[in-house]
N, C-alpha and C positions, 0 to 999 in steps of 0.2 A: 351200484352207487354212481351218481353222475360225476365225471371227472371235474377237476377244479376249473380248468380252462372253459369247460362247457357251462358251468354254473356262472362264472364271471360274465361270459357273453350273454347269457340269457337275462342277466339283470338289466342290460340295456334295452330290452324289449319293454320294460315295465315302468309305468308311471303311477300305478296305483296297486291296491291289494287284489284287484280282480281281473282287469282287462289291460291289454298292452297298448303301447303308444300308437298314435295315428300314423298312417302310411304316407301322408302328403309330405313333400319336401321341395325346397327351391334349389337343392343341390343337384346339378346335372349328373348323368351317368359318367360322362367323360370329365371327371373332376380329379384333382390330386388326391382326394381322400378315398377314391374307390378301390384301388389296388391294395392299399394297406387294410382297408375294411374287409375286402374279400379274403385276404390272407387270414384274418381273424375268424371270419365266418367258416372258412375251410378247416381251420383248426377245431372250431366248435362242432361242426358236422362230422369231422373225423372221429371226435370223441363220442358223438351220438351213435355213429355206425359201429364203432368198436364195442359200445355198450349193448348192441343189438337192434339199434334203429328204433323205429316207432311201430305202434300197433296198427293193424288195419281196421277199417270201419265197415261193417256190412252195408251193402249198397241199397238195401230196401228196409223199411219204406222211406220215402222222403220225410226228412226231419225238419221241424219248424217250431217256432215259439209257441209255448202253451202245451206242448206235447209231453207225455211221459211215456218212455219206451226204453227197454234194456239197452238198445243201441246208443242212446244218448250217453251212457257210461263210457263206451268205447270212443265216442266223439269227443268227450271231455278229455280222456287220456291222450288222444291224438293231438288235440289243440294245446294241451299243456306241454307235450314233448317238444313241439315246434316253437313254443314261446308266445303263442297267441292268446292263451288263457292262463291267467295266474290264480288258480283256484285248486285246492287239493282235496276238498271235501267231496266224497263220492255221492252222486245223485243221478237219478234217471230223468230228471226234470230238465226240459229245454227252456231255461229261464233267459232273462235279458242279458245276463253276463255271457252265456253261451252264444246268444244271438250276436253280441257285439264282437266276440272272438271269431265267429264264423265270418262276419262281414269283413273284418280285418284280414283273415286268411284269404277270402275271395279277392280283396283288393291287391294283396301281394301276388296272387296268381293270375291277375288279369280277367277275373271272373265278375260279371255284374253283381255288385254287392247288395244283395236282397236279403241276406241272413237266412235264406232257405237252403238246406242241404239236399240238392237234387243231383241229377246224373253228372253234370260237369264238375260239381264240387266233390262228390265222391271220388270221381276219377283222380283229381288232383290230391286229395287226401291220401289216396292209396298208392301213390308213386313211392317206391322205396327210398329210404334215406340215402342209400348208396348212390342211386341214380341222381338225387339232388347234389350230392357231394361231387360227383363227376361233372355235373353241369357247372358248378362253381369253379372247378379246376379249369375246364375248357374255356370258359368265358373270362376268367382271370387273364388268360393268355391273350385272348382277342382284344380285351380292353387295353392291356399293357402295350400291345403292338400298335395301338392307335396313336401313341405319343401325344404331342401337344396339339389340341384342336385350335382352330381359328378363334379370334375373340368374339366373333359374331357368326353364328351358324344355325343351320336347321338339321336336326338329326332324326332320321326315320328308323326306328327299330322294327324290323320286319316281323320277328316272331311275336312281338308285343302289339303289332298293328297300332303303334303309338308314335307320335312326333314330339320331340322337345325343341323348343325355340330358345336359344341360349345367347346371352350377351353379357360380357364382363363377368363370366364365371357363374351366372345365376340364370335359372330357368325363368324366362319371361312369360311363356305360355306352353301349355301342353294341348295337343290335339289328338283326338281319336282318328284312326286312319283305316282304310281298307286297302289291302296290299294283294300281291299276286297269288294266284292259286298254285297248288303244288306242282301242276304241270305247265304253269306259265309264271315262273317265279320273278319276283322283283329282284333286279341285279344289285349286287353290293358294290359300291363305288364311292369315290370322292369327286366333288365337282363344285360348281358355283351356279347359283340361280341368277341368271343374267337378263331374263326378259319376262314380262307379264303380258298375257293376252286377255283382254277383257271381251266378253261376249264372242267367244271364238267359234269358228267353224271346226268341225271335227273330220279329219281325213282318216278314213278307216284303214288300219293296217292290213296287209295281205293276210296275215295269220288269222285275223278275226274275220276277214271275208270268207276264208276257206273254212274255218271252224265253226263260225256262228251265223253269218249272214246267208250263206248258200243253204244250210239246213233249215233255217227259219223261213226262207222264201219258198222252199219246197212245200212246207206245211201251210204257210200263210202268205199268198201272193200280194197282199196289201201292206206287209210289214214295212217296207221301205217308204212308201207313200204316207203311211200313218205316222212314221217317225221322221218325216221330212229329210230323208237321205236321198240324194240325187246321185245319178250315175253319169260319168263322163268318159269319153274315149281319150286316148293319148293325145289327140288333136284338139281336145277341149269341147268336143260336140256332145250335147246332152242326150242320153238315151232314156227311153221309158223302160220300166221293169219288164214289160211284156216282150221286149226286143232281145232279152237275154235268155240263154238256155240254162236254166237253174239245175238241170239234171246232168251238168258237166262241170268242168273247172273253168269254163269261159269267163266267169265273172272276175277272176283274179287278174285279167288283162286290163280291167278298167279301174278308174278312180271312183271311190264312193266318198261323198262329202255331205256331212249333216249340217243343215243351217243353224245359225244361232237361235237361241230361244229356250223356253222352259223344258223342252224335251231333249235338248242337246246332251249327249252323253258326258260332256266335259262340264256341264253346268254353265256357270256364269263367268268362270275365269280359269285360266291355265297358267302354270308357272314352269318355265323352261330352264333346264340346266344342261350343260354340256355332257353329252354322253353318246356312245355309239349304238345304243340299244333302242332308240326312239321311244323312250319313256320320259314321263314328266309328272309333276304334281298337278292336281286339278280338283275342282268342285265336282259335284255329282247331283243329278236330280233324284237319285235313289237314296234319300236321307235315312230311310229305315234301316239300312244296313249298319249304320253306325251304332245302333242299339243292340246289335247282335253280339253274342260271345264268340262267334266264329266270323272273322272278318278277312278271309283269305279268298276273295271273290273277284279280283281284277285280273286283267290280262298282263300284268306286269307294272303298269302305272300305279300311282298312289293317289287315292281319293282322301280329301282332307275335310274333317268336320271344322266348323267355324272358320271357313277358309277366308272370309273377309277380314278377320282379325290378323291372320297371318299375312295377307297381302298388304295391309296397312303398314305393318312392321317392316316388311321387305322394302316398300316404296317410301319409307319415312323420309329419306334424304332426297327424294324426288319432290318433296312438298305434299305428299298425300297424307290425309288423315283417314279415319274410318268413315267419316261423312263423305269425303271425296270418293272413296272407293264405292260406297253405296250409290252415290249420285251417278258415277260412271257406269255402273252396272245397270241402274235403272233406266239410263238413257237408251239402252239397247244397241248403241252404236259399237261397231268394231273398233278397237283401239289396241295398239301394241306399244308397250312402254319399256324402254331399256333401263334396267335397274341402275341407279346412280352409284350405289355402294353395295355390290353384289355380295350376299352372305354365302359362306361355304355351305355345301350340302353333303351330308354323309348318309348313305343308306347302309345299315349295319345289321349284324345278327347276334343279338345278345339274348340268351335265354335264361341268364341268371346274373344278378348284380346286387350290391349293396353299396351305399355311399357313406357309411360311417354313422348313421343314425339308428343302428340296431335292427333295421328292417331289411330282410333278405327277400328279394323278388325272384319269382320263377315264371317262365312261360313255356308253353309247349314247343318241342323241337319240331316245328311244322314241316321243314324241309329235310329233316333228318341229317342235319349238319353236325350234330354233337356225337354221332356214332363213331367208334374207333375206325380210323383209316379214311374218314370223310374229310370235310373241310376243317383244317386245324385252326386256321386264323380267320379273321372276319372278312378281309378283302384280298384281292390279288396282291401279291407281294410288291408289285411295282407301284401300287398306289399308297401303301402303308407309309406314312410319314414323309411322303414325297410332296413337292409343290403341287398346289391344285391347278387343274388345267385353266388356261386363259381363254 
C-alpha cells in the first residue's frame, strides 16, 4: 500500500483524471522553492523505494500509439508509479492517454517528446527508483550550496544540455545547448559574460589541433582550405597546409585561425566570460545537433540554440534589440562589444531537480559525478557563494 506522504505528493502531479500536469514552468532551478520541493520529493521517492520501487518495462518492441501489446500493461504500471499517468484500468492498448503520459515522462527526462517508447525512453524508464532517489539527494546538496544567485544570470546545466536565462526570479528564456564530451568536459564555474564578439574569427586551441586537425589533415589534405582555416607562425607569417608535416606534432607550434562566415565553427557570435579554461558560449553552423537527444559533442565550450535571442537580452542595456543583433550579424563585419550590464554566468551539474510544481526532472549522469566518492558539490568550493570574478 502506498505510504500517505507518497500519495499526497502524487496528487500534485495531477490536473485531471487521466494525465498529469504539463512540464513547463517559469520558475528557475535556482529558486527559493527548489530545496523545500526537493525535500518533499525525496520523502516521496523514499516511500516509493521502501514499497519496492517500480516495475521494469521490457525494451522490445518499440511501443507507440495505436498498438496493442502485453508490454503496454507494464508501461502503464510504470507511468502510474511515477505519477505520469493517472489511470488505473488495466489495458494493453497504447491509447492517447498513454501517449500523453509518455510525452510528459520524456520531457521530464530530457528526451525528445515524440510519444514513442524507443531505446532512450526504455533506458530512462528502467532506471531503478533507488538510483533516482540518490540523484535527488545528491543534487539537493548541490543546489543548496549555490546560495543566492544574482538577479540577472545565465545558467548552463551541463547534464541537461540546457540553458536558463533568469531575471528578477523568473525564467526569461530557455535554450537547448551542446556541451562538452565526456573526455572534454565543460568546466563548472561562476563568472560574468563581459563581451560579445560578432562575426568572430576562431583561433583553434592546441587540444583541438592535436586531437582533431592533425588526424583530419592526414586523411583529407584539403580540410583546412575547404573550411577557411589559415595557418600562421609565431611571427605572424602565413603558411600553406603543404608546408606542414602532418605526420608529426609540428602543427601545435602554429596558430590556426578560421575566417568569419557561414562555415566558422563559432557561427555568427561568441559570448566571452571570465575563466581560466579558454571556454565560452557561442553559435554554431551545425544546427542539427540541437535536435539530438545526445548533445555532449563539444570540446568544452557551449553551443547555444536561438543564440540571437540570448545576445539581444545580454546587450539590452547597450541599446541592442533583436533587430540590431540581426543587422550586425548580417553586415558580416567584425565587432566586439563590451557588455554594459554583465549578467552572471553559472555552469552547473544538476541531474535531478523540482521547483515545487510537482514535476521532478532527471537527466543522465553523463560525467559520472553522482557516483559515491566523486564530485559531491556542483562547483569548486572557492566559487560557491563567493563574489563573482570581475
